[in-house]
Every structure is written in structure tokens, then in C-alpha cells.
N, C-alpha and C positions, 0 to 999 in steps of 0.2 A: 211200345213204341207207339206214338201219336202221330196221326196221318195230319198234313194239311188240311184246312177247310176248302172243299170244293162243292159242297151243297149250295145250289142256289138259294134254298130258303134263308141261308145266312146271311144274305145280301138285299138291298132294296130292290123294288121293281124297276127303279129308275137303272140301277147299276147293272141288273140283269138284262134290260132291254139293249143298253149300250154294249154290254158283252155280247150278244146275240148279234146286233149289228155288225160288229167288229169281226165276229166269227165270219158271217154271211160276205162281207167284203174283204176278208184275209186272204183271197187267193188272187194272184195276178190276172188270171183269165177273168175273173168276176170283176176285177177293177177296170179292166179294158172294155168290158161289156158295158158298164156302168158309165165309163167315160164318155164311149161310143154314143149312148142313149143321151147323155145330159148334153153332148154336143149338138146333137139334132134337135133337142127340146120339141119333140113330135113323137107318135108312135112310129116305130121302125117295122115295117112289113117284109122289106127285102131279105135278102140273103145274107144273114151274119156270117156265115161261114167266108163266104167271100170277102166281106168287108174287113173282118178280123183275122183271119188267116188260120183258124183253128178246124178240127175235124167236127163234122155234124154231131156224133155222139158227145163230143167234149163240150161243144157250145149247149147243146140240150140239157146235160148234167149241170151246167153253171147256171142256166137260165132257170131249171127247176130251183135250184138252191136259192136263188134270189127272189123268186116268186114265192117260195114258203116264207121268206123272212118278210115279205112285204114290201120288199124293195122296188120291186117292178111290179107291173100289172102285164096280163097278156090277154088280148081278146082275139076271138076267132074272126077272121075275114076271108070268106071264101074258102080257099084250099090252105091258106096260111094262118100264122098267129102273129098278131101284131105286138110288139112289146114297147113299153114306155116306163119312164121313171114314176113311181108311186110318190108324187110331189107332196102329199101329207105326211108319208112316213119318212121322206128324205129330209124334210125341214124340220121334222120333229127330233130327229136323230142328231141333225145339225146342231140344235139347240141343247138337246142333252150332251153331245160331245163338249160344247163349249162350256156348259154347266159344270160338268164334272172333271174335264181334262185342260181346258185351256183357261185355267183360273190360276195356273202357275206364274208367279212372278219370274222376271228375268234370273235365270240360274248362272251362278259363277261356275266357270269351268276348271276350280282348282279344288274341286271336292275329294278327288282320289288320286 
């Protein structure tokens, strides 16, 4: 029995980057955090727990995942960590998503 291809070396660097980005943003809590940071257009040092309404451990877990993916940056200021969108990564992924996924022409709804 042959298993489907799942090894990343079978795919281009760009496709792997898009997949990693999609995985990082593929959780509703992370999307809410990203949306919050994008709306502020500045570093957020305040209490994300209060603003977003999730438990501190949950927020921390998702911030860590977003930071590891390079989507956000965190800097220490005093006793808190301030977070903002990594605009270079965000813009690059926006271009890659458009290049790989938004090239589809208008689809007809009668295919199935």
C-alpha cells in the first residue's frame, strides 16, 4: 500500500513556506490575535487576555506559535513583552498566498 506524499522535500520552498504560514494562522485564537495586532498597527504591550478574552496560558501558547512562525515579533519592555506583526514576513506571505492560491479564475459552481 502506497502512502500519500507528506514529506516537505517533495515540495518547493515557497509552497512549504505558505503551508507553514497557513498552519500557524490556522487556529481561531491566532487569527483573533493577528487581527487585533493588525488593527493596532503598533506594538501592543497591554494585557491581551483582557482584550481578547482568552486565558493567559492560551494566549501565551498562541503567541509563542506565532512568534516561532515569524508572524509576530516580541520585545521586552520593562516587565512585559510587547508584540507586533512582523511586517516583512506578513507582506512576503501575502505575496506568496496571492502567487500560489489566488491565481484561480472565477470558478463555475456547477462542477459537482
